[in-house]
C-alpha positions as a Python dict, from the first residue, in 0.01 Angstrom:
ca = {
    (1, 'M'): (0, 0, 0),
    (2, 'D'): (-303, 158, -167),
    (3, 'F'): (-443, 53, -504),
    (4, 'K'): (-303, 352, -693),
    (5, 'T'): (49, 269, -573),
    (6, 'S'): (8, -96, -669),
    (7, 'Q'): (-87, 13, -1022),
    (8, 'K'): (220, 232, -1043),
    (9, 'L'): (452, -43, -920),
    (10, 'Y'): (306, -342, -1104),
    (11, 'S'): (146, -164, -1404),
    (12, 'V'): (-212, -74, -1486),
    (13, 'P'): (-261, -355, -1743),
    (14, 'R'): (-141, -620, -1495),
    (15, 'M'): (-366, -496, -1215),
    (16, 'R'): (-663, -450, -1449),
    (17, 'K'): (-704, -826, -1492),
    (18, 'Y'): (-734, -869, -1116),
    (19, 'L'): (-962, -564, -1087),
    (20, 'N'): (-1198, -696, -1355),
    (21, 'A'): (-1213, -1037, -1188),
    (22, 'C'): (-1305, -867, -860),
    (23, 'A'): (-1581, -658, -1022),
    (24, 'G'): (-1396, -334, -950),
    (25, 'N'): (-1346, -398, -578),
    (26, 'K'): (-999, -256, -515),
    (27, 'Q'): (-953, -416, -174),
    (28, 'K'): (-1034, -762, -311),
    (29, 'T'): (-809, -692, -610),
    (30, 'M'): (-504, -630, -394),
    (31, 'Q'): (-589, -929, -175),
    (32, 'L'): (-621, -1154, -481),
    (33, 'Y'): (-287, -1031, -615),
    (34, 'R'): (-117, -1111, -282),
    (35, 'Y'): (-278, -1454, -262),
    (36, 'N'): (-172, -1537, -618),
    (37, 'L'): (184, -1430, -533),
    (38, 'R'): (189, -1652, -225),
    (39, 'L'): (36, -1940, -417),
    (40, 'C'): (314, -1912, -676),
    (41, 'Q'): (571, -1910, -396),
    (42, 'R'): (428, -2236, -264),
    (43, 'F'): (423, -2394, -607),
    (44, 'Y'): (782, -2288, -663),
    (45, 'G'): (889, -2516, -378),
    (46, 'V'): (673, -2805, -500),
    (47, 'L'): (803, -2772, -855),
    (48, 'N'): (1161, -2743, -731),
    (49, 'L'): (1134, -3081, -557),
    (50, 'F'): (957, -3242, -852),
    (51, 'E'): (1205, -3121, -1112),
    (52, 'I'): (1503, -3241, -910),
    (53, 'M'): (1338, -3581, -856),
    (54, 'L'): (1262, -3615, -1226),
    (55, 'R'): (1606, -3521, -1356),
    (56, 'N'): (1783, -3738, -1098),
    (57, 'A'): (1566, -4038, -1192),
    (58, 'I'): (1640, -3986, -1562),
    (59, 'N'): (2010, -3943, -1494),
    (60, 'E'): (2027, -4264, -1289),
    (61, 'H'): (1831, -4453, -1554),
    (62, 'Y'): (2049, -4357, -1848),
    (63, 'A'): (2373, -4389, -1652),
    (64, 'A'): (2273, -4751, -1591),
    (65, 'Y'): (2131, -4809, -1940),
    (66, 'Y'): (2448, -4688, -2113),
    (67, 'S'): (2678, -4819, -1837),
    (68, 'D'): (2828, -4471, -1842),
    (69, 'S'): (2836, -4228, -1550),
    (70, 'D'): (2925, -3951, -1801),
    (71, 'W'): (2641, -4033, -2037),
    (72, 'I'): (2528, -3675, -2102),
    (73, 'A'): (2856, -3564, -2259),
    (74, 'N'): (2905, -3896, -2436),
    (75, 'Q'): (2556, -3902, -2588),
    (76, 'A'): (2587, -3549, -2727),
    (77, 'D'): (2692, -3653, -3076),
    (78, 'T'): (2542, -3715, -3420),
    (79, 'G'): (2313, -4018, -3421),
    (80, 'K'): (2308, -4046, -3044),
    (81, 'L'): (2039, -3968, -2788),
    (82, 'L'): (2139, -3605, -2730),
    (83, 'E'): (2227, -3513, -3086),
    (84, 'Y'): (1980, -3223, -3088),
    (85, 'N'): (2133, -3074, -2772),
    (86, 'K'): (2496, -3132, -2863),
    (87, 'D'): (2593, -2766, -2914),
    (88, 'E'): (2444, -2660, -2580),
    (89, 'I'): (2600, -2958, -2401),
    (90, 'R'): (2943, -2911, -2556),
    (91, 'Q'): (2945, -2543, -2464),
    (92, 'T'): (2844, -2616, -2105),
    (93, 'E'): (3095, -2899, -2079),
    (94, 'A'): (3377, -2679, -2214),
    (95, 'D'): (3293, -2405, -1965),
    (96, 'Y'): (3305, -2643, -1670),
    (97, 'R'): (3627, -2803, -1791),
    (98, 'R'): (3787, -2461, -1839),
    (99, 'R'): (3706, -2381, -1476),
    (100, 'G'): (3825, -2722, -1360),
    (101, 'I'): (3490, -2817, -1206),
    (102, 'Y'): (3347, -3054, -1469),
    (103, 'N'): (3150, -3361, -1368),
    (104, 'N'): (2823, -3525, -1472),
    (105, 'N'): (2640, -3390, -1168),
    (106, 'K'): (2721, -3037, -1283),
    (107, 'M'): (2577, -3123, -1624),
    (108, 'V'): (2258, -3261, -1471),
    (109, 'A'): (2203, -2944, -1268),
    (110, 'S'): (2272, -2714, -1564),
    (111, 'L'): (2011, -2856, -1802),
    (112, 'T'): (1661, -2712, -1822),
    (113, 'M'): (1323, -2865, -1747),
    (114, 'G'): (1262, -2846, -2121),
    (115, 'F'): (1564, -3067, -2185),
    (116, 'W'): (1444, -3335, -1942),
    (117, 'T'): (1083, -3340, -2056),
    (118, 'K'): (1179, -3359, -2425),
    (119, 'L'): (1358, -3687, -2356),
    (120, 'F'): (1006, -3830, -2350),
    (121, 'S'): (923, -3702, -2699),
    (122, 'K'): (870, -3975, -2956),
    (123, 'K'): (1204, -3942, -3135),
    (124, 'R'): (1419, -3909, -2823),
    (125, 'Y'): (1229, -4183, -2642),
    (126, 'K'): (1299, -4417, -2934),
    (127, 'R'): (1668, -4323, -2940),
    (128, 'G'): (1687, -4401, -2569),
    (129, 'G'): (1585, -4759, -2634),
    (130, 'K'): (1220, -4700, -2542),
    (131, 'T'): (1319, -4757, -2179),
    (132, 'L'): (1267, -4423, -2006),
    (133, 'L'): (918, -4500, -1876),
    (134, 'Q'): (1090, -4740, -1638),
    (135, 'I'): (1152, -4445, -1405),
    (136, 'F'): (775, -4455, -1337),
    (137, 'P'): (727, -4802, -1184),
    (138, 'N'): (385, -4708, -1043),
    (139, 'K'): (247, -4527, -1345),
    (140, 'Q'): (-117, -4562, -1441),
    (141, 'K'): (-189, -4867, -1654),
    (142, 'G'): (-212, -4771, -2020),
    (143, 'K'): (-17, -4447, -1977),
    (144, 'N'): (224, -4455, -2271),
    (145, 'Q'): (509, -4237, -2395),
    (146, 'T'): (271, -3996, -2567),
    (147, 'G'): (63, -3949, -2255),
    (148, 'V'): (365, -3903, -2030),
    (149, 'Y'): (523, -3650, -2265),
    (150, 'K'): (197, -3454, -2281),
    (151, 'D'): (160, -3450, -1902),
    (152, 'L'): (520, -3347, -1837),
    (153, 'T'): (488, -3073, -2099),
    (154, 'H'): (184, -2938, -1913),
    (155, 'I'): (382, -2937, -1588),
    (156, 'R'): (675, -2762, -1758),
    (157, 'E'): (448, -2496, -1907),
    (158, 'F'): (286, -2442, -1567),
    (159, 'R'): (633, -2407, -1413),
    (160, 'N'): (732, -2155, -1679),
    (161, 'R'): (416, -1955, -1624),
    (162, 'I'): (507, -1914, -1259),
    (163, 'A'): (871, -1839, -1345),
    (164, 'H'): (757, -1560, -1578),
    (165, 'H'): (532, -1409, -1307),
    (166, 'E'): (204, -1486, -1481),
    (167, 'P'): (-110, -1537, -1269),
    (168, 'I'): (-243, -1886, -1193),
    (169, 'C'): (-568, -1777, -1025),
    (170, 'F'): (-791, -1730, -1332),
    (171, 'D'): (-978, -1942, -1583),
    (172, 'G'): (-961, -1887, -1958),
    (173, 'N'): (-1223, -1613, -1938),
    (174, 'G'): (-1044, -1410, -1672),
    (175, 'N'): (-1266, -1522, -1385),
    (176, 'I'): (-1124, -1612, -1045),
    (177, 'S'): (-1064, -1986, -1044),
    (178, 'T'): (-823, -2234, -888),
    (179, 'T'): (-914, -2516, -1126),
    (180, 'F'): (-605, -2462, -1342),
    (181, 'A'): (-366, -2461, -1043),
    (182, 'R'): (-539, -2753, -870),
    (183, 'R'): (-528, -2963, -1187),
    (184, 'H'): (-153, -2913, -1219),
    (185, 'Y'): (-96, -2979, -851),
    (186, 'Q'): (-280, -3310, -888),
    (187, 'L'): (-72, -3392, -1195),
    (188, 'I'): (254, -3325, -1009),
    (189, 'C'): (136, -3546, -722),
    (190, 'E'): (46, -3823, -968),
    (191, 'Y'): (394, -3823, -1118),
    (192, 'I'): (560, -3823, -778),
    (193, 'S'): (350, -4130, -705),
    (194, 'Y'): (444, -4283, -1042),
    (195, 'M'): (808, -4256, -933),
    (196, 'G'): (728, -4470, -632),
    (197, 'Q'): (711, -4196, -369),
    (198, 'Q'): (434, -4068, -146),
    (199, 'P'): (341, -3715, -259),
    (200, 'D'): (265, -3595, 94),
    (201, 'D'): (606, -3710, 216),
    (202, 'V'): (789, -3541, -70),
    (203, 'I'): (593, -3217, -64),
    (204, 'S'): (623, -3191, 314),
    (205, 'W'): (973, -3055, 250),
    (206, 'A'): (804, -2749, 96),
    (207, 'E'): (495, -2553, 195),
    (208, 'K'): (182, -2703, 43),
    (209, 'P'): (-36, -2475, -172),
    (210, 'E'): (-380, -2569, -35),
    (211, 'K'): (-401, -2276, 208),
    (212, 'F'): (-385, -2017, -70),
    (213, 'L'): (-591, -2221, -315),
    (214, 'D'): (-869, -2217, -57),
    (215, 'A'): (-815, -1847, 18),
    (216, 'I'): (-853, -1759, -350),
    (217, 'D'): (-1171, -1964, -374),
    (218, 'K'): (-1317, -1763, -85),
    (219, 'I'): (-1258, -1436, -270),
    (220, 'R'): (-1456, -1570, -560),
}
C-alpha cells in the first residue's frame, strides 16, 4: 500500500500525526503506523489476561466476604455495595433470566473494566468493608486504596485508548516515544505481581509487546 492510499483508508488527519512525527518521511510513517497497530495487538492480549485475573479475584473475594455466590445481584440494591450500578445489573440479570442462562459467572463476564476498577474508589471500597485490597497480597508496602484506584484507573484508560484505536507510540508533544506504553506495561506487571503471580508466566499466554516497543524506538 502506498502512502496516498493509506491516507484515503485511514484519513488524512490520522496519518498526519504519524507523518509529522517522522519529519515527513512517508516510508517511516507507514512503518510506524504498522508497528503501533501490532503493539496494540500485543497489548490487547496482555490486557485481556489482566482484566480477567482482576475481575475473577474481586469476584472470589466478595463471594467469600458476603458468603454469597450470587453477590453481584444481591448487592445491587439501595444502601448496598452495588447501589450505583443497580439499574445496569438488574437489566443484565433480567436479560439472562429471560433467556434461561443466568448465573453469577455470566454477570462477572458482562461487567466492564470500569465497573471493576470503581470498586476501589473511596466510597465503594468503604461499602465493601475496606477489604478489597486483600486481593493484592504482595502489593507494595504503603500502597493504599487511593493509590490502587489511581493505578487501576490509569490501566483502564490505557486499555480504552487501545480499544478506541488511538495511538500509543507518541509523547504528549506528538514525538515518537514508547515511554507511555512502557510505563503502563510495567504497571500491569506490578499488579499481576501484587496478585501473587509471576508476570512472565501470566503474560507468556499472550505475545509480549517488547518486540514492537523496541522497533518503534529504532524508528525514532
